[in-house]
KOLFITI-459113 format. One record per atom (N, C-alpha, C): residue number from 0; x, y, z; atom name. Coordinates in Angstrom, 2 decimals, decimal comma. Layout:
// residues N
{k->NUM X->X Y->Y Z->Z a->CA}
...
END
This chain:
// residues 150
{k->0 X->139,51 Y->159,92 Z->122,27 a->N}
{k->0 X->138,18 Y->159,06 Z->122,40 a->CA}
{k->0 X->137,11 Y->160,38 Z->121,67 a->C}
{k->1 X->136,53 Y->160,25 Z->120,78 a->N}
{k->1 X->135,29 Y->160,79 Z->120,04 a->CA}
{k->1 X->133,97 Y->160,61 Z->120,44 a->C}
{k->2 X->133,26 Y->161,06 Z->119,91 a->N}
{k->2 X->131,44 Y->161,40 Z->120,31 a->CA}
{k->2 X->131,26 Y->159,71 Z->119,78 a->C}
{k->3 X->131,92 Y->159,12 Z->118,70 a->N}
{k->3 X->131,12 Y->157,28 Z->118,71 a->CA}
{k->3 X->131,54 Y->156,62 Z->119,87 a->C}
{k->4 X->133,05 Y->156,89 Z->120,20 a->N}
{k->4 X->133,32 Y->156,33 Z->120,97 a->CA}
{k->4 X->132,33 Y->156,26 Z->123,06 a->C}
{k->5 X->132,15 Y->157,74 Z->122,98 a->N}
{k->5 X->131,46 Y->158,17 Z->124,16 a->CA}
{k->5 X->130,39 Y->157,45 Z->123,84 a->C}
{k->6 X->129,44 Y->157,03 Z->122,99 a->N}
{k->6 X->128,21 Y->156,73 Z->122,70 a->CA}
{k->6 X->127,71 Y->155,43 Z->122,44 a->C}
{k->7 X->129,57 Y->154,70 Z->122,18 a->N}
{k->7 X->129,49 Y->152,88 Z->122,15 a->CA}
{k->7 X->129,51 Y->152,47 Z->123,63 a->C}
{k->8 X->130,31 Y->153,44 Z->124,67 a->N}
{k->8 X->130,16 Y->153,05 Z->125,87 a->CA}
{k->8 X->129,40 Y->153,11 Z->127,03 a->C}
{k->9 X->128,29 Y->154,52 Z->126,49 a->N}
{k->9 X->126,84 Y->153,70 Z->126,83 a->CA}
{k->9 X->126,05 Y->152,74 Z->126,20 a->C}
{k->10 X->125,83 Y->152,66 Z->125,80 a->N}
{k->10 X->125,65 Y->151,48 Z->124,73 a->CA}
{k->10 X->126,03 Y->149,87 Z->125,36 a->C}
{k->11 X->127,10 Y->149,92 Z->125,74 a->N}
{k->11 X->127,86 Y->149,02 Z->126,49 a->CA}
{k->11 X->127,39 Y->148,98 Z->127,81 a->C}
{k->12 X->127,40 Y->149,84 Z->128,44 a->N}
{k->12 X->127,40 Y->149,64 Z->129,80 a->CA}
{k->12 X->125,85 Y->149,61 Z->129,99 a->C}
{k->13 X->124,97 Y->149,79 Z->129,26 a->N}
{k->13 X->123,53 Y->149,81 Z->129,86 a->CA}
{k->13 X->122,93 Y->148,30 Z->129,58 a->C}
{k->14 X->123,79 Y->147,47 Z->128,23 a->N}
{k->14 X->123,56 Y->146,33 Z->128,13 a->CA}
{k->14 X->124,49 Y->145,99 Z->126,83 a->C}
{k->15 X->125,37 Y->145,15 Z->127,61 a->N}
{k->15 X->126,64 Y->144,44 Z->127,36 a->CA}
{k->15 X->126,60 Y->143,41 Z->126,81 a->C}
{k->16 X->125,38 Y->142,70 Z->126,43 a->N}
{k->16 X->125,62 Y->142,23 Z->125,55 a->CA}
{k->16 X->124,54 Y->142,14 Z->124,13 a->C}
{k->17 X->124,42 Y->143,36 Z->123,65 a->N}
{k->17 X->124,15 Y->143,75 Z->122,30 a->CA}
{k->17 X->125,63 Y->143,51 Z->121,40 a->C}
{k->18 X->124,55 Y->142,76 Z->120,26 a->N}
{k->18 X->125,06 Y->142,02 Z->119,35 a->CA}
{k->18 X->126,34 Y->143,19 Z->118,83 a->C}
{k->19 X->126,89 Y->142,87 Z->118,31 a->N}
{k->19 X->128,37 Y->143,81 Z->117,57 a->CA}
{k->19 X->127,70 Y->144,31 Z->116,38 a->C}
{k->20 X->126,67 Y->143,63 Z->116,25 a->N}
{k->20 X->126,06 Y->144,21 Z->114,50 a->CA}
{k->20 X->124,96 Y->145,73 Z->115,03 a->C}
{k->21 X->124,19 Y->144,73 Z->116,03 a->N}
{k->21 X->123,19 Y->145,88 Z->116,84 a->CA}
{k->21 X->123,86 Y->146,97 Z->117,47 a->C}
{k->22 X->124,95 Y->147,05 Z->117,77 a->N}
{k->22 X->125,96 Y->147,91 Z->118,29 a->CA}
{k->22 X->126,38 Y->149,03 Z->117,10 a->C}
{k->23 X->126,70 Y->148,48 Z->116,49 a->N}
{k->23 X->127,25 Y->149,23 Z->114,81 a->CA}
{k->23 X->125,90 Y->150,01 Z->113,70 a->C}
{k->24 X->125,07 Y->149,74 Z->114,25 a->N}
{k->24 X->123,93 Y->150,25 Z->113,64 a->CA}
{k->24 X->123,45 Y->151,59 Z->114,47 a->C}
{k->25 X->123,28 Y->151,12 Z->116,02 a->N}
{k->25 X->122,76 Y->152,19 Z->116,72 a->CA}
{k->25 X->123,54 Y->153,23 Z->116,98 a->C}
{k->26 X->125,18 Y->153,05 Z->116,22 a->N}
{k->26 X->126,16 Y->154,05 Z->116,28 a->CA}
{k->26 X->126,46 Y->154,57 Z->115,00 a->C}
{k->27 X->125,53 Y->153,89 Z->113,24 a->N}
{k->27 X->125,94 Y->154,26 Z->111,97 a->CA}
{k->27 X->127,07 Y->154,20 Z->111,82 a->C}
{k->28 X->127,47 Y->153,00 Z->112,36 a->N}
{k->28 X->129,16 Y->152,60 Z->111,49 a->CA}
{k->28 X->129,24 Y->151,08 Z->111,21 a->C}
{k->29 X->130,16 Y->150,86 Z->110,53 a->N}
{k->29 X->130,14 Y->149,68 Z->109,99 a->CA}
{k->29 X->130,42 Y->148,08 Z->111,46 a->C}
{k->30 X->130,26 Y->146,94 Z->111,53 a->N}
{k->30 X->130,42 Y->145,95 Z->112,04 a->CA}
{k->30 X->131,76 Y->146,13 Z->112,10 a->C}
{k->31 X->132,59 Y->146,24 Z->110,92 a->N}
{k->31 X->134,00 Y->146,02 Z->111,52 a->CA}
{k->31 X->134,49 Y->147,22 Z->111,95 a->C}
{k->32 X->133,96 Y->148,53 Z->112,09 a->N}
{k->32 X->134,63 Y->149,54 Z->112,91 a->CA}
{k->32 X->134,17 Y->149,68 Z->113,89 a->C}
{k->33 X->132,82 Y->149,19 Z->113,96 a->N}
{k->33 X->132,31 Y->148,89 Z->115,44 a->CA}
{k->33 X->132,88 Y->147,83 Z->116,13 a->C}
{k->34 X->133,23 Y->146,88 Z->115,69 a->N}
{k->34 X->134,39 Y->146,10 Z->116,88 a->CA}
{k->34 X->135,72 Y->146,55 Z->116,88 a->C}
{k->35 X->136,33 Y->147,14 Z->116,03 a->N}
{k->35 X->137,86 Y->147,12 Z->116,22 a->CA}
{k->35 X->137,47 Y->148,58 Z->117,22 a->C}
{k->36 X->136,70 Y->149,27 Z->117,37 a->N}
{k->36 X->136,74 Y->150,76 Z->118,69 a->CA}
{k->36 X->136,31 Y->149,85 Z->119,63 a->C}
{k->37 X->135,63 Y->148,92 Z->119,88 a->N}
{k->37 X->135,38 Y->147,84 Z->121,11 a->CA}
{k->37 X->136,81 Y->147,11 Z->121,60 a->C}
{k->38 X->136,83 Y->146,45 Z->120,68 a->N}
{k->38 X->138,88 Y->146,10 Z->121,01 a->CA}
{k->38 X->139,66 Y->147,23 Z->121,62 a->C}
{k->39 X->140,00 Y->148,28 Z->120,93 a->N}
{k->39 X->140,58 Y->149,64 Z->121,31 a->CA}
{k->39 X->140,20 Y->149,89 Z->122,66 a->C}
{k->40 X->139,14 Y->150,14 Z->122,57 a->N}
{k->40 X->138,64 Y->150,39 Z->124,24 a->CA}
{k->40 X->138,94 Y->149,44 Z->124,54 a->C}
{k->41 X->138,75 Y->148,27 Z->124,80 a->N}
{k->41 X->139,45 Y->147,00 Z->126,07 a->CA}
{k->41 X->141,03 Y->147,19 Z->125,78 a->C}
{k->42 X->141,51 Y->147,59 Z->125,19 a->N}
{k->42 X->143,12 Y->147,30 Z->125,09 a->CA}
{k->42 X->143,72 Y->148,49 Z->125,59 a->C}
{k->43 X->142,93 Y->149,74 Z->125,40 a->N}
{k->43 X->143,43 Y->150,81 Z->126,43 a->CA}
{k->43 X->143,04 Y->150,63 Z->127,87 a->C}
{k->44 X->142,05 Y->149,90 Z->128,31 a->N}
{k->44 X->141,55 Y->149,95 Z->129,78 a->CA}
{k->44 X->140,74 Y->150,36 Z->130,25 a->C}
{k->45 X->140,24 Y->150,60 Z->128,95 a->N}
{k->45 X->138,77 Y->152,03 Z->129,23 a->CA}
{k->45 X->137,58 Y->150,51 Z->129,74 a->C}
{k->46 X->137,34 Y->149,87 Z->128,59 a->N}
{k->46 X->136,35 Y->148,77 Z->129,25 a->CA}
{k->46 X->137,39 Y->147,65 Z->130,00 a->C}
{k->47 X->136,94 Y->147,19 Z->131,30 a->N}
{k->47 X->137,69 Y->146,37 Z->132,01 a->CA}
{k->47 X->137,06 Y->144,80 Z->131,83 a->C}
{k->48 X->136,00 Y->144,91 Z->132,03 a->N}
{k->48 X->135,06 Y->143,97 Z->132,00 a->CA}
{k->48 X->133,44 Y->143,98 Z->131,39 a->C}
{k->49 X->133,03 Y->143,19 Z->131,75 a->N}
{k->49 X->131,92 Y->142,73 Z->131,35 a->CA}
{k->49 X->130,64 Y->141,85 Z->131,92 a->C}
{k->50 X->130,08 Y->142,45 Z->132,64 a->N}
{k->50 X->128,91 Y->141,76 Z->133,69 a->CA}
{k->50 X->127,93 Y->141,60 Z->133,65 a->C}
{k->51 X->126,90 Y->140,90 Z->134,49 a->N}
{k->51 X->125,45 Y->141,06 Z->134,74 a->CA}
{k->51 X->125,46 Y->141,87 Z->136,05 a->C}
{k->52 X->124,21 Y->142,34 Z->135,72 a->N}
{k->52 X->123,67 Y->142,69 Z->137,28 a->CA}
{k->52 X->122,39 Y->141,73 Z->138,14 a->C}
{k->53 X->122,82 Y->142,02 Z->139,13 a->N}
{k->53 X->122,37 Y->141,23 Z->139,66 a->CA}
{k->53 X->121,41 Y->141,47 Z->140,89 a->C}
{k->54 X->120,11 Y->141,09 Z->140,63 a->N}
{k->54 X->119,34 Y->142,14 Z->142,36 a->CA}
{k->54 X->119,87 Y->140,95 Z->143,34 a->C}
{k->55 X->120,53 Y->141,71 Z->144,52 a->N}
{k->55 X->120,47 Y->141,26 Z->145,70 a->CA}
{k->55 X->119,49 Y->140,40 Z->146,39 a->C}
{k->56 X->118,41 Y->141,21 Z->146,45 a->N}
{k->56 X->116,92 Y->140,83 Z->147,09 a->CA}
{k->56 X->116,25 Y->139,96 Z->146,28 a->C}
{k->57 X->116,47 Y->139,43 Z->145,23 a->N}
{k->57 X->116,00 Y->138,44 Z->144,70 a->CA}
{k->57 X->116,71 Y->136,83 Z->145,18 a->C}
{k->58 X->118,35 Y->136,81 Z->145,59 a->N}
{k->58 X->118,73 Y->136,21 Z->146,09 a->CA}
{k->58 X->118,41 Y->135,92 Z->147,32 a->C}
{k->59 X->118,08 Y->137,26 Z->148,27 a->N}
{k->59 X->117,68 Y->136,41 Z->149,33 a->CA}
{k->59 X->118,78 Y->137,28 Z->150,42 a->C}
{k->60 X->118,73 Y->138,32 Z->149,49 a->N}
{k->60 X->120,54 Y->139,06 Z->150,21 a->CA}
{k->60 X->119,73 Y->140,46 Z->150,75 a->C}
{k->61 X->119,04 Y->140,54 Z->152,01 a->N}
{k->61 X->117,74 Y->141,76 Z->152,15 a->CA}
{k->61 X->118,69 Y->142,45 Z->152,85 a->C}
{k->62 X->119,76 Y->142,45 Z->153,64 a->N}
{k->62 X->120,21 Y->143,27 Z->154,22 a->CA}
{k->62 X->121,77 Y->144,22 Z->153,59 a->C}
{k->63 X->121,66 Y->145,50 Z->153,35 a->N}
{k->63 X->122,57 Y->145,71 Z->152,40 a->CA}
{k->63 X->123,31 Y->147,01 Z->153,72 a->C}
{k->64 X->124,05 Y->147,15 Z->154,01 a->N}
{k->64 X->124,81 Y->148,15 Z->154,77 a->CA}
{k->64 X->126,28 Y->148,67 Z->154,31 a->C}
{k->65 X->126,23 Y->150,22 Z->154,46 a->N}
{k->65 X->127,61 Y->150,77 Z->154,46 a->CA}
{k->65 X->128,46 Y->150,95 Z->155,81 a->C}
{k->66 X->129,82 Y->150,34 Z->156,12 a->N}
{k->66 X->130,30 Y->149,86 Z->157,38 a->CA}
{k->66 X->131,74 Y->150,90 Z->157,31 a->C}
{k->67 X->131,40 Y->152,17 Z->157,86 a->N}
{k->67 X->132,69 Y->153,13 Z->158,29 a->CA}
{k->67 X->133,79 Y->152,55 Z->159,19 a->C}
{k->68 X->135,05 Y->152,08 Z->158,64 a->N}
{k->68 X->136,16 Y->151,57 Z->159,60 a->CA}
{k->68 X->137,00 Y->152,31 Z->160,23 a->C}
{k->69 X->136,87 Y->151,96 Z->161,15 a->N}
{k->69 X->138,72 Y->153,05 Z->162,03 a->CA}
{k->69 X->139,42 Y->151,86 Z->162,69 a->C}
{k->70 X->140,82 Y->152,26 Z->161,79 a->N}
{k->70 X->141,74 Y->151,63 Z->161,82 a->CA}
{k->70 X->142,60 Y->152,34 Z->163,44 a->C}
{k->71 X->143,27 Y->151,14 Z->163,92 a->N}
{k->71 X->144,21 Y->150,94 Z->165,22 a->CA}
{k->71 X->145,20 Y->152,04 Z->164,76 a->C}
{k->72 X->146,02 Y->151,54 Z->163,44 a->N}
{k->72 X->147,31 Y->151,72 Z->162,81 a->CA}
{k->72 X->146,90 Y->152,15 Z->161,41 a->C}
{k->73 X->148,09 Y->152,12 Z->160,71 a->N}
{k->73 X->148,02 Y->152,55 Z->159,28 a->CA}
{k->73 X->149,44 Y->151,92 Z->158,72 a->C}
{k->74 X->150,45 Y->151,08 Z->159,25 a->N}
{k->74 X->151,25 Y->150,44 Z->158,45 a->CA}
{k->74 X->151,34 Y->149,58 Z->157,24 a->C}
{k->75 X->152,01 Y->149,73 Z->156,85 a->N}
{k->75 X->151,66 Y->149,16 Z->155,47 a->CA}
{k->75 X->151,34 Y->147,55 Z->155,47 a->C}
{k->76 X->152,00 Y->146,92 Z->156,12 a->N}
{k->76 X->151,76 Y->145,54 Z->156,46 a->CA}
{k->76 X->150,63 Y->145,12 Z->157,22 a->C}
{k->77 X->150,19 Y->146,10 Z->157,52 a->N}
{k->77 X->148,72 Y->145,72 Z->158,85 a->CA}
{k->77 X->147,97 Y->146,11 Z->157,51 a->C}
{k->78 X->147,90 Y->147,27 Z->156,89 a->N}
{k->78 X->146,92 Y->147,41 Z->155,80 a->CA}
{k->78 X->146,70 Y->146,80 Z->154,90 a->C}
{k->79 X->147,93 Y->145,52 Z->154,24 a->N}
{k->79 X->147,79 Y->144,70 Z->153,39 a->CA}
{k->79 X->147,17 Y->143,68 Z->153,97 a->C}
{k->80 X->147,51 Y->142,90 Z->155,22 a->N}
{k->80 X->146,31 Y->142,26 Z->155,51 a->CA}
{k->80 X->144,95 Y->142,39 Z->155,44 a->C}
{k->81 X->144,68 Y->143,58 Z->156,17 a->N}
{k->81 X->143,07 Y->144,30 Z->156,34 a->CA}
{k->81 X->142,48 Y->144,04 Z->154,88 a->C}
{k->82 X->143,52 Y->144,69 Z->153,80 a->N}
{k->82 X->143,03 Y->144,81 Z->152,92 a->CA}
{k->82 X->142,62 Y->143,37 Z->151,64 a->C}
{k->83 X->143,71 Y->142,46 Z->151,94 a->N}
{k->83 X->143,46 Y->141,35 Z->151,62 a->CA}
{k->83 X->142,02 Y->140,57 Z->152,05 a->C}
{k->84 X->141,97 Y->140,54 Z->153,68 a->N}
{k->84 X->141,20 Y->139,49 Z->154,13 a->CA}
{k->84 X->139,56 Y->140,35 Z->153,51 a->C}
{k->85 X->139,74 Y->141,39 Z->153,76 a->N}
{k->85 X->138,15 Y->141,61 Z->153,18 a->CA}
{k->85 X->138,23 Y->141,62 Z->151,87 a->C}
{k->86 X->139,01 Y->141,69 Z->150,98 a->N}
{k->86 X->138,65 Y->141,10 Z->149,50 a->CA}
{k->86 X->138,31 Y->139,81 Z->149,54 a->C}
{k->87 X->138,07 Y->138,87 Z->150,29 a->N}
{k->87 X->138,27 Y->136,91 Z->150,55 a->CA}
{k->87 X->136,64 Y->136,91 Z->150,85 a->C}
{k->88 X->135,96 Y->138,51 Z->151,69 a->N}
{k->88 X->134,34 Y->137,91 Z->152,05 a->CA}
{k->88 X->133,79 Y->138,49 Z->150,85 a->C}
{k->89 X->133,03 Y->137,33 Z->150,57 a->N}
{k->89 X->131,80 Y->137,30 Z->149,91 a->CA}
{k->89 X->130,91 Y->138,57 Z->150,54 a->C}
{k->90 X->130,62 Y->138,40 Z->151,57 a->N}
{k->90 X->129,48 Y->139,83 Z->151,98 a->CA}
{k->90 X->130,15 Y->141,31 Z->151,09 a->C}
{k->91 X->131,35 Y->141,07 Z->151,40 a->N}
{k->91 X->131,78 Y->142,66 Z->151,09 a->CA}
{k->91 X->131,88 Y->143,17 Z->149,67 a->C}
{k->92 X->130,98 Y->143,72 Z->149,26 a->N}
{k->92 X->131,13 Y->144,23 Z->147,59 a->CA}
{k->92 X->131,71 Y->145,31 Z->147,02 a->C}
{k->93 X->132,07 Y->146,21 Z->147,72 a->N}
{k->93 X->132,81 Y->146,90 Z->147,68 a->CA}
{k->93 X->133,70 Y->147,52 Z->148,52 a->C}
{k->94 X->134,79 Y->148,28 Z->148,97 a->N}
{k->94 X->135,61 Y->148,77 Z->149,45 a->CA}
{k->94 X->136,50 Y->149,91 Z->149,23 a->C}
{k->95 X->136,42 Y->151,11 Z->149,63 a->N}
{k->95 X->136,78 Y->152,27 Z->149,44 a->CA}
{k->95 X->137,85 Y->153,16 Z->150,75 a->C}
{k->96 X->138,98 Y->153,15 Z->150,28 a->N}
{k->96 X->139,68 Y->154,18 Z->151,68 a->CA}
{k->96 X->139,74 Y->155,19 Z->150,79 a->C}
{k->97 X->138,86 Y->156,25 Z->151,85 a->N}
{k->97 X->138,82 Y->157,83 Z->152,07 a->CA}
{k->97 X->139,78 Y->158,65 Z->152,60 a->C}
{k->98 X->139,50 Y->159,74 Z->152,43 a->N}
{k->98 X->140,03 Y->160,83 Z->153,97 a->CA}
{k->98 X->138,73 Y->161,03 Z->154,59 a->C}
{k->99 X->138,52 Y->161,62 Z->156,00 a->N}
{k->99 X->137,74 Y->162,00 Z->156,72 a->CA}
{k->99 X->137,92 Y->161,29 Z->158,14 a->C}
{k->100 X->136,90 Y->160,71 Z->159,16 a->N}
{k->100 X->136,98 Y->160,19 Z->159,98 a->CA}
{k->100 X->137,52 Y->158,87 Z->159,79 a->C}
{k->101 X->136,40 Y->157,98 Z->158,85 a->N}
{k->101 X->136,79 Y->156,33 Z->158,61 a->CA}
{k->101 X->137,90 Y->156,25 Z->157,96 a->C}
{k->102 X->138,58 Y->155,46 Z->157,86 a->N}
{k->102 X->139,56 Y->154,50 Z->157,14 a->CA}
{k->102 X->139,40 Y->154,03 Z->156,04 a->C}
{k->103 X->138,30 Y->153,50 Z->155,98 a->N}
{k->103 X->137,84 Y->152,54 Z->155,04 a->CA}
{k->103 X->136,39 Y->152,53 Z->154,91 a->C}
{k->104 X->135,68 Y->152,43 Z->153,60 a->N}
{k->104 X->134,09 Y->152,08 Z->153,79 a->CA}
{k->104 X->133,78 Y->150,66 Z->153,05 a->C}
{k->105 X->133,05 Y->149,61 Z->153,67 a->N}
{k->105 X->132,48 Y->148,78 Z->153,24 a->CA}
{k->105 X->130,88 Y->148,95 Z->153,04 a->C}
{k->106 X->131,13 Y->148,11 Z->151,44 a->N}
{k->106 X->129,46 Y->148,10 Z->151,03 a->CA}
{k->106 X->129,44 Y->146,78 Z->151,47 a->C}
{k->107 X->128,57 Y->146,19 Z->152,23 a->N}
{k->107 X->128,28 Y->144,43 Z->152,86 a->CA}
{k->107 X->126,96 Y->144,36 Z->152,24 a->C}
{k->108 X->126,63 Y->143,16 Z->151,72 a->N}
{k->108 X->125,53 Y->142,17 Z->151,97 a->CA}
{k->108 X->124,96 Y->140,95 Z->152,64 a->C}
{k->109 X->124,25 Y->140,95 Z->153,48 a->N}
{k->109 X->123,64 Y->139,89 Z->154,12 a->CA}
{k->109 X->122,27 Y->139,39 Z->153,68 a->C}
{k->110 X->122,35 Y->137,57 Z->154,25 a->N}
{k->110 X->120,86 Y->137,59 Z->154,22 a->CA}
{k->110 X->120,18 Y->138,78 Z->155,14 a->C}
{k->111 X->120,31 Y->138,37 Z->156,44 a->N}
{k->111 X->119,56 Y->139,69 Z->157,63 a->CA}
{k->111 X->120,64 Y->140,32 Z->158,37 a->C}
{k->112 X->119,78 Y->140,33 Z->159,51 a->N}
{k->112 X->120,50 Y->141,24 Z->160,41 a->CA}
{k->112 X->121,23 Y->140,38 Z->161,25 a->C}
{k->113 X->120,91 Y->138,72 Z->161,58 a->N}
{k->113 X->121,57 Y->138,28 Z->162,42 a->CA}
{k->113 X->123,26 Y->137,48 Z->161,45 a->C}
{k->114 X->122,91 Y->137,45 Z->160,28 a->N}
{k->114 X->124,36 Y->136,90 Z->159,56 a->CA}
{k->114 X->125,13 Y->138,31 Z->159,10 a->C}
{k->115 X->124,94 Y->139,93 Z->159,46 a->N}
{k->115 X->125,58 Y->140,60 Z->159,45 a->CA}
{k->115 X->126,14 Y->140,88 Z->160,84 a->C}
{k->116 X->125,39 Y->140,62 Z->161,99 a->N}
{k->116 X->126,13 Y->140,26 Z->163,41 a->CA}
{k->116 X->127,09 Y->139,56 Z->163,37 a->C}
{k->117 X->126,90 Y->138,19 Z->162,84 a->N}
{k->117 X->127,61 Y->137,05 Z->162,65 a->CA}
{k->117 X->128,55 Y->137,96 Z->161,43 a->C}
{k->118 X->129,24 Y->138,44 Z->160,72 a->N}
{k->118 X->129,86 Y->138,90 Z->160,17 a->CA}
{k->118 X->131,09 Y->139,65 Z->161,30 a->C}
{k->119 X->129,89 Y->140,79 Z->161,68 a->N}
{k->119 X->131,22 Y->141,64 Z->162,10 a->CA}
{k->119 X->132,18 Y->141,00 Z->163,82 a->C}
{k->120 X->130,76 Y->140,02 Z->164,33 a->N}
{k->120 X->131,96 Y->139,81 Z->165,24 a->CA}
{k->120 X->133,02 Y->138,34 Z->164,97 a->C}
{k->121 X->132,40 Y->137,61 Z->163,87 a->N}
{k->121 X->133,13 Y->136,28 Z->163,43 a->CA}
{k->121 X->134,34 Y->136,99 Z->162,31 a->C}
{k->122 X->134,09 Y->137,95 Z->162,02 a->N}
{k->122 X->135,32 Y->138,58 Z->160,78 a->CA}
{k->122 X->136,03 Y->139,61 Z->161,11 a->C}
{k->123 X->134,93 Y->140,95 Z->161,03 a->N}
{k->123 X->135,87 Y->142,61 Z->161,35 a->CA}
{k->123 X->135,86 Y->142,37 Z->162,06 a->C}
{k->124 X->135,55 Y->142,27 Z->163,56 a->N}
{k->124 X->136,08 Y->142,85 Z->164,75 a->CA}
{k->124 X->136,93 Y->141,36 Z->164,82 a->C}
{k->125 X->137,35 Y->140,64 Z->164,55 a->N}
{k->125 X->138,32 Y->139,76 Z->164,78 a->CA}
{k->125 X->139,87 Y->140,04 Z->163,88 a->C}
{k->126 X->139,97 Y->141,38 Z->162,97 a->N}
{k->126 X->140,75 Y->141,73 Z->162,20 a->CA}
{k->126 X->141,62 Y->142,84 Z->163,45 a->C}
{k->127 X->142,90 Y->142,43 Z->163,48 a->N}
{k->127 X->143,52 Y->143,30 Z->164,73 a->CA}
{k->127 X->144,06 Y->144,71 Z->164,47 a->C}
{k->128 X->143,48 Y->144,57 Z->163,28 a->N}
{k->128 X->144,06 Y->145,95 Z->162,92 a->CA}
{k->128 X->142,71 Y->147,04 Z->163,33 a->C}
{k->129 X->141,25 Y->146,27 Z->163,19 a->N}
{k->129 X->140,11 Y->146,98 Z->163,20 a->CA}
{k->129 X->140,51 Y->147,89 Z->164,47 a->C}
{k->130 X->140,00 Y->149,31 Z->164,87 a->N}
{k->130 X->139,81 Y->149,82 Z->166,18 a->CA}
{k->130 X->137,85 Y->149,89 Z->166,34 a->C}
{k->131 X->137,12 Y->150,42 Z->165,23 a->N}
{k->131 X->136,19 Y->150,45 Z->165,91 a->CA}
{k->131 X->135,17 Y->150,12 Z->164,18 a->C}
{k->132 X->133,85 Y->149,95 Z->164,21 a->N}
{k->132 X->132,97 Y->150,32 Z->163,00 a->CA}
{k->132 X->131,93 Y->151,01 Z->163,19 a->C}
{k->133 X->131,09 Y->151,66 Z->162,52 a->N}
{k->133 X->130,21 Y->152,51 Z->162,38 a->CA}
{k->133 X->129,02 Y->152,06 Z->160,78 a->C}
{k->134 X->128,22 Y->151,23 Z->161,16 a->N}
{k->134 X->127,18 Y->150,76 Z->160,46 a->CA}
{k->134 X->125,94 Y->151,62 Z->159,67 a->C}
{k->135 X->126,04 Y->152,33 Z->159,14 a->N}
{k->135 X->124,71 Y->152,90 Z->158,15 a->CA}
{k->135 X->124,04 Y->151,45 Z->157,11 a->C}
{k->136 X->122,79 Y->151,41 Z->157,78 a->N}
{k->136 X->121,93 Y->150,73 Z->157,31 a->CA}
{k->136 X->121,57 Y->151,21 Z->155,66 a->C}
{k->137 X->121,26 Y->150,50 Z->154,84 a->N}
{k->137 X->120,58 Y->151,39 Z->153,57 a->CA}
{k->137 X->119,53 Y->150,92 Z->153,60 a->C}
{k->138 X->118,05 Y->151,75 Z->153,26 a->N}
{k->138 X->116,86 Y->151,36 Z->153,76 a->CA}
{k->138 X->116,46 Y->151,23 Z->152,21 a->C}
{k->139 X->116,79 Y->151,46 Z->151,14 a->N}
{k->139 X->116,88 Y->151,67 Z->150,10 a->CA}
{k->139 X->117,84 Y->152,27 Z->148,20 a->C}
{k->140 X->117,76 Y->151,52 Z->147,71 a->N}
{k->140 X->118,56 Y->152,27 Z->146,79 a->CA}
{k->140 X->117,78 Y->153,12 Z->146,05 a->C}
{k->141 X->118,59 Y->154,23 Z->145,37 a->N}
{k->141 X->118,04 Y->155,14 Z->144,82 a->CA}
{k->141 X->118,32 Y->155,21 Z->143,34 a->C}
{k->142 X->119,75 Y->154,98 Z->143,07 a->N}
{k->142 X->120,45 Y->155,30 Z->141,85 a->CA}
{k->142 X->121,74 Y->154,07 Z->142,37 a->C}
{k->143 X->121,96 Y->153,50 Z->141,26 a->N}
{k->143 X->123,27 Y->152,20 Z->141,54 a->CA}
{k->143 X->123,42 Y->152,37 Z->139,70 a->C}
{k->144 X->124,77 Y->151,57 Z->139,25 a->N}
{k->144 X->125,00 Y->151,37 Z->138,65 a->CA}
{k->144 X->125,09 Y->152,28 Z->137,21 a->C}
{k->145 X->125,01 Y->153,50 Z->137,35 a->N}
{k->145 X->124,93 Y->154,74 Z->136,62 a->CA}
{k->145 X->126,31 Y->154,18 Z->135,56 a->C}
{k->146 X->126,25 Y->154,62 Z->134,08 a->N}
{k->146 X->126,90 Y->154,63 Z->133,31 a->CA}
{k->146 X->127,80 Y->155,47 Z->133,59 a->C}
{k->147 X->129,29 Y->155,60 Z->133,54 a->N}
{k->147 X->130,17 Y->156,24 Z->133,78 a->CA}
{k->147 X->129,98 Y->157,67 Z->132,22 a->C}
{k->148 X->130,45 Y->158,28 Z->131,83 a->N}
{k->148 X->130,59 Y->159,38 Z->130,92 a->CA}
{k->148 X->131,99 Y->159,69 Z->131,16 a->C}
{k->149 X->132,29 Y->160,20 Z->129,70 a->N}
{k->149 X->133,43 Y->160,66 Z->129,19 a->CA}
{k->149 X->133,33 Y->162,17 Z->129,14 a->C}
END
């Protein structure tokens, strides 16, 4: 990967709707060379998908939290069932397995505190492997969707 590829990645991360001709112009390369670079980055698995960034507040999702989940056990079968379950929930935006006190960290979006409480009571605490969960409410977003730099 050279400097042109790095700049291309930044441009695409900032606005994935930029037409190939505009990308090429900003990179000072031909449109065909730009298209080949984009395809090569996709095929290499560096660009994995294209997406729109949506404002949760504008959709009425005003409650956001990080949930630190502690499990009762760590056998493969139980973990697989837990992971499959959280992947299916629309409220769960991100899931991280980490080191430290908690086993998993979930970023959860809900309409309000009542819908979050329903998520906890009707879903999370119903998972057999969940021992406990600690919630940190997100008061405001400081930095999100930062471009990845190589």
